[in-house]
C-alpha positions as CSV (number, residue, x, y, z in Angstrom):
1,M,-4.4,77.8,89.0
2,Y,-2.1,80.0,87.0
3,K,1.0,76.7,86.7
4,N,-1.7,74.7,85.0
5,L,-3.2,77.3,83.0
6,I,1.0,77.9,82.1
7,S,1.3,73.8,81.4
8,D,-2.1,73.7,79.3
9,L,-0.7,76.5,77.5
10,N,2.9,74.7,76.6
11,K,1.5,71.9,75.6
12,A,-0.1,73.1,72.7
13,V,2.8,74.9,71.5
14,N,3.5,74.1,67.8
15,I,6.9,75.6,66.5
16,K,6.0,75.6,62.6
17,K,2.7,77.5,63.1
18,A,4.9,79.7,65.6
19,R,7.1,80.6,62.9
20,I,3.8,81.3,60.2
21,L,2.9,83.3,62.9
22,A,5.3,85.6,63.8
23,G,5.7,86.5,59.9
24,F,2.0,87.3,60.1
25,F,2.3,89.6,63.1
26,K,5.5,91.5,61.2
27,T,7.7,90.7,64.4
28,K,11.3,92.2,62.7
29,K,13.0,94.6,63.4
30,G,11.3,98.3,62.4
31,D,7.7,96.2,62.2
32,Y,4.4,97.3,63.4
33,G,4.8,93.8,65.8
34,E,8.7,93.8,66.4
35,G,10.0,91.7,69.3
36,D,6.3,90.0,69.4
37,A,7.0,86.1,70.2
38,F,4.7,83.1,69.7
39,L,4.1,79.7,70.5
40,G,2.0,78.8,67.4
41,I,-1.5,78.3,69.5
42,T,-4.9,78.6,67.8
43,V,-7.0,81.3,68.9
44,P,-10.0,78.9,69.0
45,K,-7.4,76.3,70.9
46,Q,-6.2,79.7,73.1
47,R,-10.4,80.4,73.9
48,K,-11.0,76.6,75.2
49,I,-8.0,76.9,77.4
50,A,-8.9,79.9,78.9
51,K,-12.8,79.1,79.2
52,G,-11.0,76.2,81.9
53,Y,-9.5,79.7,84.1
54,I,-11.8,82.4,84.4
55,N,-11.6,82.6,87.7
56,L,-7.6,83.6,87.5
57,G,-7.5,86.8,89.6
58,L,-6.3,90.1,87.8
59,R,-2.5,89.3,89.7
60,D,-2.1,86.3,87.9
61,I,-3.7,87.9,84.8
62,Q,-1.3,90.8,85.5
63,R,1.8,88.1,85.3
64,L,0.2,86.6,81.7
65,L,-0.2,90.2,80.4
66,N,3.9,90.7,81.2
67,N,5.2,87.6,79.2
68,K,6.7,88.0,76.3
69,Y,4.3,85.2,74.7
70,H,1.6,86.4,72.5
71,E,-0.9,84.1,73.4
72,Y,-0.1,84.3,77.1
73,R,-1.0,87.8,76.6
74,L,-4.6,86.9,74.6
75,V,-5.7,84.3,76.9
76,A,-5.0,87.0,79.5
77,L,-8.2,89.6,77.8
78,I,-10.3,86.1,77.1
79,I,-9.8,86.0,80.5
80,L,-10.3,89.6,81.3
81,I,-13.3,90.0,79.1
82,E,-15.0,87.0,80.7
83,K,-14.7,88.5,84.3
84,Y,-15.7,91.9,82.8
85,L,-18.7,90.8,81.1
86,K,-19.7,89.1,84.6
87,A,-18.5,91.5,87.5
88,D,-20.7,93.9,89.8
89,K,-20.0,97.7,89.0
90,D,-17.2,98.2,91.4
91,L,-15.6,95.3,89.5
92,K,-16.2,97.0,86.4
93,K,-14.7,100.3,86.8
94,Q,-11.6,98.4,88.7
95,I,-11.1,96.6,85.6
96,V,-11.1,99.0,83.1
97,T,-8.6,101.0,85.2
98,F,-6.7,97.6,85.2
99,Y,-6.9,97.7,80.8
100,F,-6.0,101.6,80.8
101,K,-2.4,100.9,83.2
102,N,-1.2,97.3,80.6
103,A,-2.7,99.7,77.9
104,K,-0.4,102.3,78.7
105,G,1.9,99.8,79.6
106,K,2.4,98.6,76.1
107,N,1.3,95.2,77.2
108,I,-1.7,95.1,74.7
109,N,0.1,95.9,72.1
110,N,-1.0,93.9,68.7
111,W,-3.8,94.6,66.5
112,D,-5.9,91.4,67.1
113,L,-5.4,92.5,71.4
114,V,-6.9,95.2,70.4
115,D,-9.6,94.3,68.5
116,L,-11.1,91.8,70.8
117,S,-10.7,93.6,74.1
118,A,-11.6,97.5,73.4
119,P,-14.8,96.9,72.4
120,K,-16.1,94.5,74.8
121,I,-14.0,96.6,77.7
122,L,-14.2,100.2,77.0
123,G,-17.1,100.3,75.1
124,D,-19.2,99.0,77.3
125,Y,-17.6,100.6,79.7
126,L,-17.9,104.1,78.4
127,F,-21.4,104.2,76.3
128,D,-22.6,106.4,79.0
129,K,-20.0,107.7,80.8
130,E,-17.9,110.9,79.6
131,K,-15.2,109.7,76.3
132,K,-12.9,112.4,76.8
133,V,-10.2,109.6,77.6
134,L,-10.8,107.9,74.3
135,Y,-9.5,111.8,72.0
136,D,-6.8,111.5,74.5
137,L,-5.8,107.8,72.9
138,A,-6.4,109.1,69.9
139,G,-4.0,112.3,69.8
140,S,-1.4,109.5,71.5
141,N,1.9,109.0,69.7
142,Y,1.8,105.3,70.6
143,L,0.2,102.7,67.4
144,W,-2.0,101.0,69.9
145,E,-3.6,103.3,72.1
146,R,-4.9,105.0,68.9
147,R,-6.3,101.7,67.5
148,I,-7.8,101.3,71.5
149,A,-9.4,104.9,70.7
150,I,-11.2,103.8,67.4
151,L,-11.9,100.3,67.9
152,T,-13.5,100.9,71.7
153,T,-16.0,103.0,69.1
154,F,-17.3,100.0,67.5
155,Y,-19.7,98.8,70.8
156,F,-21.3,102.5,69.7
157,I,-21.9,101.7,66.5
158,R,-23.3,98.6,67.8
159,K,-25.6,100.7,69.5
160,K,-26.3,102.7,66.7
161,R,-24.3,105.7,68.1
162,F,-22.1,107.0,65.8
163,V,-20.7,110.5,66.8
164,D,-17.4,109.5,68.5
165,T,-16.4,106.8,65.6
166,L,-16.4,109.7,63.5
167,K,-15.0,112.4,65.9
168,I,-12.3,109.9,66.3
169,S,-12.3,109.3,62.7
170,E,-11.6,113.1,61.5
171,I,-8.9,112.9,64.7
172,L,-7.1,109.9,62.6
173,I,-7.3,110.8,59.3
174,N,-4.3,112.5,58.6
175,D,-2.4,109.5,60.7
176,K,1.1,107.7,59.4
177,H,0.1,104.4,59.7
178,D,-1.3,101.9,57.6
179,L,-3.1,99.5,60.8
180,I,-4.9,103.1,61.8
181,H,-5.9,104.0,58.6
182,K,-7.1,100.1,58.0
183,A,-9.4,100.2,61.3
184,V,-11.0,103.6,61.1
185,G,-12.2,102.9,57.1
186,W,-13.3,99.3,59.1
187,M,-15.2,101.4,61.5
188,L,-16.7,104.4,58.2
189,R,-17.6,100.8,57.1
190,E,-19.5,99.2,60.3
191,V,-21.1,103.3,60.4
192,G,-22.8,102.7,56.7
193,K,-24.0,99.5,57.6
194,R,-26.9,101.0,60.4
195,D,-26.3,104.6,58.7
196,L,-25.4,104.9,55.4
197,A,-26.0,108.8,54.9
198,K,-23.6,109.4,58.1
199,E,-21.3,107.3,56.4
200,I,-21.5,109.2,53.3
201,N,-21.8,113.1,54.3
202,F,-18.4,111.9,56.3
203,L,-16.7,110.5,52.5
204,N,-18.2,113.6,50.9
205,K,-15.6,115.8,53.6
206,F,-12.9,113.6,54.1
207,S,-12.6,111.5,51.1
208,K,-10.2,113.6,48.9
209,V,-7.8,113.5,51.8
210,M,-8.0,110.0,53.2
211,P,-5.5,107.3,53.1
212,R,-6.4,105.6,50.1
213,V,-6.7,102.3,52.2
214,M,-8.4,104.6,54.6
215,L,-11.0,105.0,51.7
216,R,-10.8,101.3,50.4
217,Y,-11.8,99.5,53.3
218,A,-14.8,102.5,53.7
219,I,-16.2,102.3,50.9
220,E,-15.9,98.3,50.0
221,K,-19.7,97.3,50.3
222,F,-20.2,100.0,47.5
223,S,-21.0,99.3,44.6
224,K,-18.5,99.5,41.8
225,T,-20.0,103.1,40.1
226,E,-19.7,104.0,43.4
227,R,-16.3,102.9,44.5
228,Q,-15.1,104.7,41.6
229,K,-16.8,107.8,41.9
230,Y,-15.0,108.1,45.3
231,L,-11.5,106.6,44.6
232,I,-11.2,109.1,41.4
233,K,-11.2,112.1,43.8
234,N,-8.7,110.7,46.0
235,K,-5.7,111.4,44.3
């Protein structure tokens, strides 16, 4: 099954698109995606291919996650999500352990990989459990672990539970990386869609010291007048 999956992926390679994706995901030396490699396979095509291999075992999913090609890792996570959603309690726990191992092992190492998988796997699993692990990730020196921490809470937001999003956002308020600024701002905006008062309360406390990109993402849906009110204070 693994060999057939690799064959299907190789048939979909598009060298021209691979060069475009390498630029889009910032793969040059010193960039956040340094060293990431692409085959140029579109996400819809990856999803279509992955659909035929939902029964792939964790051992082979690990082989995909270890691969240098971004598309292999994305397909691995698409399959892992489907396995998780259909799993019983014991297998879900196993998959979550597997996920954390790969996060620590730096195989979930770009924003699309995190954004796709963290809410659907960790968010679902941790929703009714102790969440200390997310606070540990929020304090990590590794960019993608910090992004996993805040994106996991997207699942909680959709369930109208905002406390962890707001607490982790506060932890990350002084983060130095713009990909964390964008992620936190995005999650605050999502909180505001469901409970505007909670977002405004957070902004009233922290908008003066928030990175400007974070603030802009958070207030994107506000009226022009409201946006200007916050932006003027944020200097």
